[in-house]
N, C-alpha and C positions, 0 to 999 in steps of 0.2 A: 651442955651436950650435944647438941646438935650441932653448933659451931664447930666443935670437932671432927665431927663426924664429914663435914662439907670440907673443912681443911683437908683432912684426911683423903677424900674424894678427889680432891684436886691435885694434892701432891703425887698421889698413885699411879696417876698416868705420866707423869712427868719423870717419875723413877722407871717406869717401864720403858719410857722412849728412851731414857739414857743409858739403860743395860747394855745397848751393843758398844756404846762407847768405853765404859767400866772395863767390858770384855775384851777390847781392842788394846786397851791401855795396861791391863794385865799380859795380854800376849805380846805386844809391842815394847814394854817396860815405860815406865813414865819418862818420856823424851823431855830433857829441861833444854831453854835454850837462852843464852847469856847474851849481852850485848854490852861491849864497854868504849865509848869514844863518842864523838860528836853526834850530836842529833839536828836533823836540817830543817828548817822550817818550811818544807813544801808539803804538798799533799802527799798520800800513800799512794805507791806505785804498784800498779798489778804484779803479780806475782810472776805472771808469764812475760812480763818484759824485762824480767832481770836478767842481765848478762854474766855469765859462769865461765871464768877463766881458771880451769883447775890448776895451772901453774903460772906463774910470770903474772905479768901485769898488762892491761888493756894498752893497745898500740896508740890511741888516741889520750892527747893530754887527760887526763883525771887527779883526783884527789882522794887521798883516803881518808876515811872518816872513823874507823876503829875497827875492832876484832867481834866476829860473832862466835859463840862457843856452844856446839850442840853435844849435850851428853847423853848417851843412850845407854842407860845400866846393863850390867850383863850379871846372870845369876849363875850360880852353880847348881845342878841338879842332879842328885844322887837316885841312881836305879837301883832296883831290887839286889841286883848283887854286888851294890856298894861302891861302883866306879860313878864317878861323876862326869857330868857334862857342860861345858858351858852352855849357856840358852839366853836368848832374847838380842840385846843389842840393835842395830839399826843396819839394813842395807845402805849401801851407798848413796843410790837416788831418792831415798828418802831422807837421809841426813843432809844432802845437799838442796832438797826442796825445802826442808824446814830451815835453815841458813840463810836461802833466797828470801822465804816467807819474812824474815826476821828483818832484814836488809829491806827490805819493800816496803816494812812498816816504818822505818827510820826515814825514808824517801831516797834511799841509794837508788843506783844506776845498777848497781852489779856487786857480785862477790869475786875476787881473786886469790891466790896463793893458797889454795885448800891444802892444808895436811890433817891425814887419819890416824886415829889409834885403833886396832883391831884386836878381838879378843883370838882366843884360840882356835874359835869355830869359824872365825874368818868375815865375822860381822862388825861393823863399826861400833866401836866404843865410844870415841869423839871425833869431835871434826872441827877446825879451826878454819875461819877465813876472814879474809879483810874486806869490808864493806868500802866501797868507792862510789864517786859520783863526777860526772862530768860538769865541770862549773861554765858558767855561758860565757861565749865568747866575747874578748875585750870589745867595747865600744869603739866603732873606727873613727878616728878623727875627723873633723868638719874639712872640707877642701874648698878652696875657694868657690868653685864651680857651685857646690850644693849651696854656698851664703847667696849666691846671686852677683850681680855685678859691683865692681868696688867704687865706693862714693868716691867724687873728686875731691882732691886736699885741697884746692882753694876755690875761690868765689869766680874770678876768672876761667876756671877749667870748668866750673859747672856750669858757668854761661855759654861755653862753647859747647859742653854735651848737649844744652837742651836745645842750643839753636842748631846742632847737628839733628838732633830727633825730630824737632819740628819741621826741619826742611825735608827728611825724609816721610813724614809723616803729610807734607803739603803734598809732595811728588805723588803718593798714593793715592792721595785725594784727585791728584790732578788726574791719574791715567784710570782713573773711577776704579780701584780695587779694593775701595772700603767705601761704604755708605756715609753720607753728610752727619749721620748719627755717631758710628763709631768713630767718625776724625773728631767730632767734640767734645766725645768723651775721653779718647786717647789724648786729645790736646790739654784737657785739664788735667789729668795724669800728668803729664808731661812738665805743664806749669806748677803743679805742686814742689817740684823737684827744684824750684827756683830757691 
């Protein structure tokens, strides 16, 4: 019996803490979000960094991942006199934010081409958007300048190249532009190329 009362005491504060959430869910309707498409193997992106293009697509090269659908249910409410009004739904900003949050959860960079369905009261019943991401730029091809000097084709060319380098090194030493230690170290490096 004591165990039950401890559990009840532990659960009660949790229920009380969630009451505002339940009230908001009743007031806003239980918004549902679905995503159909590719999931990226990337970390979740902050919602505030998601780009939103209401119509059209991003100007930078991008790849579409899939479709995000937000459903904000609408209900009909009858008043005392028997007339009915449509209530609930979402406002546009909330529906876009929910779609952006879903896109962020799959690692997308943004959403574009947003279409909406509106109820008679002007609230959003559904919103569809395409999630996209910016692929990394292709790796630049290596150039000869990045690869270093080209290796000589034959041993005679190698000998001429080494001979020229040794002569330049000798001149630098003679003009006192390098120390004897630097000369010895660089000479050993050049001779390794033979």
